[in-house]
NUGU-657348 format. One record per residue: residue in one letter; x, y, z of N, C-alpha, C, CB in turn. Coordinates in steps of 0.05 Angstrom, whole numbers, plus 5000, padded with zeros to 4 digits. Glycine has a CB too. Layout:
N
AXYZXYZXYZXYZ
...
END
This chain:
238
X942487411520941687141511939687031531944086961508
X937786861520935786741538936886521554933386651522
X935586461576936486241593935485981582935486281622
X936485761593935685501584932785451591937485281597
X931285311573928485251579928185071603927185131554
X925985101617925384921640923884681629923585071661
X924384451641923184201631922384021655925184051613
X920083901652918983711672918283451658916483831686
X918983231671918182971660915282911666919982741672
X913882791648911082721651910782421652909282841628
X908982331669908282041670906181971649907381961698
X904182151647901982101629900982371617899681961643
X900382351591899082571577896482471566900982681553
X894282621572891682541562890382791549889882431584
X889182751526887882971511885082881503889583061486
X883083041510880382971503879683081475878383081524
X878582911459877682981432874682931430879182831410
X873183131421870383101417869782921393868983371414
X867882741396867182551375866182701350865182351385
X864582911354863383041331865383181314861383251341
X867683251325869683401310871583221294871283571329
X871282961297873082771283871582601263874482591304
X872782551241871682371221872482081229872582431192
X871381891215871981611222874881551216870281421206
X875981661194878781601187880681731207879381711160
X880081971216881782111235881681971262880982401239
X879281861269879081721294880781481295876181641299
X880881331273882581091272885581171274882080941246
X886281381260889081471262889881551290889581711243
X888181691304888681771331889081531349886581951342
X887381331346887481091362890180951359885180901356
X891180941334893680801329895980951340894080761299
X896181211336898481361345898581401375898481631332
X896281421388896281481416895681231433894181691422
X895181011421894680761435892380791455897280661449
X890080861445887780901462886480641468885781091448
X885780601494884480361503881480411505885580271530
X879980191508877080211510876180371534875779941511
X877780371555877180511580877280811576878980431602
X878480911553878781191548876281311535881181241532
X874381141527871981241514870281401533870381011502
X869081621524867281781540864681831524868582051548
X862481911537859981951522860182141499857882041542
X861582361502861682561481864382581467860982831492
X866082391471868682401458870582171467870082661463
X873082221465875082011472877582141484875781851447
X878782011503881282101515883581961501881382051546
X885382111488887782001476889982011497888582171450
X891281781500893181751522895981681512892281531541
X897981821523900781751518902081711545902281981501
X903881521547905281471572908281481568904481191583
X909581571589912481591589913781321587913481751613
X915881291571917581051571920381121562916280831553
X922280951568925081011563925681071534926780791573
X924480931515925080971487924281241477923780751471
X922081351488921081611480919981761504918781581458
X921781891519920982031543918882241538923382171556
X916982271556914782461554915482701572912082331563
X915482941561916383171577914883421568919383211573
X914783611587913683881582915984081584911383951603
X916284241564918484431563917284721560920384371539
X918384901576917485181576919885361572915985251602
X919985511550922285691545921785961559922685731515
X923886121561923686381574922286581556926386481582
X921686511531920086691514917286591510921486731486
X916286451531913486371534912586181512911686621533
X914285991506913485781487913285511502915485761463
X910885401501910285141515910284921494907585161530
X911784711500911884471482911684221499914484471465
X909984041490909883771502911083581482906983691510
X913083431490914583251472914382961481917483341471
X914482791461914882501466917182421449912282331461
X919582391461921982351445922482601429921682101427
X922782571402923182801385920582901373925082731363
X918382771379915782851368914483081384913882611366
X913583281371912083501384909183421386912483771369
X908183391411905383311416903583561417905183141441
X904483761432903084011435904984241433901484021462
X904184471421905884701419904184951420907584701393
X904785131440903185381443905085611450901085341466
X904485841438905886091445904086231465906486271420
X904986271490903286341512902886641517904386221537
X903786811500903187091503900187131500904787271482
X898987271520896087321521894487061526895187451496
X895886851535894486591538892486601562896486371543
X892686801579890786821602887986851591891487061620
X887686931566884986971555883886701544885087171532
X885586511539884486261526885486001537885186271497
X887086011559887985771572887385801602890985711567
X886085601614885585591642886885341654882485591648
X888085361677889485141689888585081717892585191689
X888384831724887684741751889584521760884684631752
X890384531785892284321795890784151816894784451807
X891083891814890083701834892283501840887383561824
X893583541863895683361872897883351850894683081878
X898283121838900483091818899583131790901782811821
X897383261786896183291759895383571753893783101756
X896083661728895183921718893083871697897584091707
X890984031698888884021678888784291663886083951690
X889084281637889084521621886584521603891584541604
X885184751603882884791585883685001565880284881602
X883884921540884985091519882785161499887384961504
X881885411499879685491482880585561454878185721495
X879585421434880185481406877985621393880885221391
X878085651367875985791352873385631352876885861324
X873585361350871185201347870685011370871385051321
X872684961386872284771408874184831431872684481398
X873984671451875784691475877284431478874084751500
X879984451478881684221483882184191513884384241467
X881983951523882483901551884883711553879983771565
X886883801568889283641573889483571602891783801564
X890283321607890883231635893783131635888883011645
X895483271650898283201651898983101679899983451644
X899882851681900682731706903682731709899582441708
X904582831732907482861738908382631756908083131750
X910982581758911882371776911182421806914882341774
X911282681814910682751842908983001843913282781858
X907683051866906183301870907983541869904683291896
X910483511879912383741878912983821849914983661893
X913283621832913783681804911383831791914383431788
X908983741798906583871788906384161798904083721796
X906984211823906884481834908984661822907284471865
X911384551817913484711805912684801777916084541804
X911584621762910684691735908284881736909884441719
X906484841755904185011758904985301764902384901782
X906885341781907785611788909085751764909785601812
X910485601747911685721724909585791703913785531711
X907685611698905685661678903685881687904085401672
X903385911713901486111723902286391715901286091754
X904786431707905586691697904286761671908686701694
X903286561656902286601629899386531626903886451610
X898286341641895586251637893786311661895485951631
X891186301658889386341680889286101698886486401670
X889186151724889085941744886685971762891685931761
X885985751775883685761794884485931818882885481802
X882886131824883586321845882586211872882386591840
X883986271893883086201920880886381929885486211940
X879186281946876786431954877486661974874786251967
X879686631988880486832008881287091995882686732026
X880287322005880887571993883587682005878587781999
X885087841990887587952000887188142023889188081977
X889188162040889088352063889388632052891188282084
X888788832070888989112063891889182056887989292085
X893789062071896589122066897389022038898388982087
X896488782031897088672004895788841982896088382002
X893288931987891989101967893389361964889089151976
X894289491986895689741984898389711970896189862012
X899789491976902289431962901889401932903689191974
X899789251925899289211897898589471883896889011893
X897089641896896389901885898890081881894390051903
X900690061900903190221898904890131875904790211924
X905089861872906589751849905389831823906789441851
X902689811821901289891796901790181789898289831799
X901690361810902090641805904990691795901590801830
X906890551807909690581799910090491770911590431817
X908790261763908990161736907790361715907589891733
X905490481723904290671705906090911700901590771717
X907491001721909291221719911691151701910291311747
X912690911704914890821688914090801658915990551697
X911690701653910790681625910490961613908090531624
X909291141628908991421618911691551612907391591638
X913591511630916291631626917691511602917991581651
X917391241598918691111576917391191549918490801579
X914691211549913391301524914191591517910291291528
X914491761537915392031532918092041520915292191558
X919891871530922591861519922791741491924391701538
X921291521487921491381461920091531439920291101464
X917991681445916491831425917492121421913591831431
X919792181434920892451431919292661446921092521403
X918792611471917192791488918293071487917092691516
X916793251498917493541496919993601513915193711505
X920393461534922793521549925193371537922493431579
X927493491536929793371524930893151541931993581519
X932092951527933192721541935992791552933392481523
X936592701576939292731586940992501575939292741617
X943492491583945292291573944392011578947992331584
X943491951602942691681609940191601593942091661638
X938291781590935791721575936491671545933791941578
X938191841534938991811506940291541501940892041497
X941991461520943391201518941290971520945491171540
X939291011538937290801541935590771515935390871564
X934891001502933390991477934990851456932691281468
X937590921454939290791434939390491438942090911434
X939790411464939990121470937289971465940790091500
X935090121468932489991465931989891436930290181473
X933390011417932989941389934889721380933290181371
X936289601399938189381393937489151411941089471397
X938388911404937888671420940388511421935588511408
X940688371443942988191446942387911437943888181475
X939987861427939287591418940887521393936187571411
X942187291392943587211367941587171344945086941372
X942487251320940687241297939486961293942187321272
X941186751297940186481293937886411312942386271297
X938086501337935886441356933386611349936886511384
X933786851340931487011332929986891309932387301325
X931386781290930186651267928386411276932286551246
X929486251294927986021305925586121321929785841322
X925986331336923786441352921486541334924786671370
X922186681313920186781294918686541281921386961273
X920186331274918886101262916885981281920985891254
X917685951307915785841327913386011330917185811354
X913786281329911486461332909586431308912486751334
X910686411284908986391260907486131259910686431236
X908485921273907085671274904585681292908885451283
X904485881309902285911328899986061314903086051354
X897685941312895386071298894486331311893085881297
X895186371337894386611351896286841348893986551380
X898686791335900786991335899987241319903286871323
X898787221295897987461280896087641296896687391254
X894187511310892387671327893887811350890187491338
X895887671361897487791382898988031372899487581393
X900188021348901588241336899688481332902888161310
X897288421322895388641318894588771345892788531304
X894188611366893488721391895688891403892688491411
X898188801399900488961409900489231395903188811404
X900089231369899989481354897789671364899689431324
X895389551369893189711379893789821407890689541380
X894989651424895689751451897789971450896789511468
X899789951433901790161430900490421421903990071411
X898690401401897290641391895590761414895490571367
X894290591429892590691451894290831472890990461463
X896490701480898190821501899391081492900290621509
X900291081467901491331456899491551454902691271428
X896991491446894891691444894191801472892391571431
X893991621492893391711519895591881530892991461537
X898091801525900291961536900392231523902991811531
X899992251496899992501482897792691492899692461452
X895392571496893192731506893692841534890592561507
X894792671552895392761579897592981579896392521596
X899592951561901693151560900593421550903993061541
X898793411530897593651520895893791541895893601495
X894293641555892693761576894393881598890793541588
X896593751605898393851626899694111617900593651633
X900394131591901594371580899694611581902694331552
X897094551573895094761573894594861602892494661561
X894694681621894294751649896494941658894094511667
X898994871651901295031659901195301647903894891652
X900195321621900095581608897995761622899395551579
END
């Protein structure tokens, strides 16, 4: 079963909307729901602002299956499934504020999230950095760090190759432990009710079908590469 989602309280949520992308009617609706003030106007758009208050707490919630939600009370303000989000979300931290740049098909959404303290912002930043692109430091890693990273990468490649060989019925027979691992891999401990809700959340994300297609393509690519390498190795041994 998955662990409890992580949650951070927000003091302020601000979202930039481009003027060209909104009609007059939509602009009026946004002003009413988000309580936009004149100070939020910008030359090429408008900042929609929400503030935390007791009647409707403002919070950011991150589940262990990479689902990001920003809530105000029971209302969902933002919702994103973060698998492959490093390609379309960039994050920057400045003291107690996180700035998110979310690239869509036609525009870029900009979010500014203010936390109660800098520690809260850093805590959220470190969790989100697992899924989204972050501003990199200019200092280059040491040789020891680079060697360690290379060793980890090589070990991961070996594990992937071994697992693909086992799951696709490689030429070598599976021993008892491998056979048990294959059998266990086709089952899940997730309760059916939670899986249904997870699938619903995934289907609400416009990027999810593309993610499924990319996973299928990656699996085909990895399987093809592994099969080719195994064939070449067998010919060499012969």
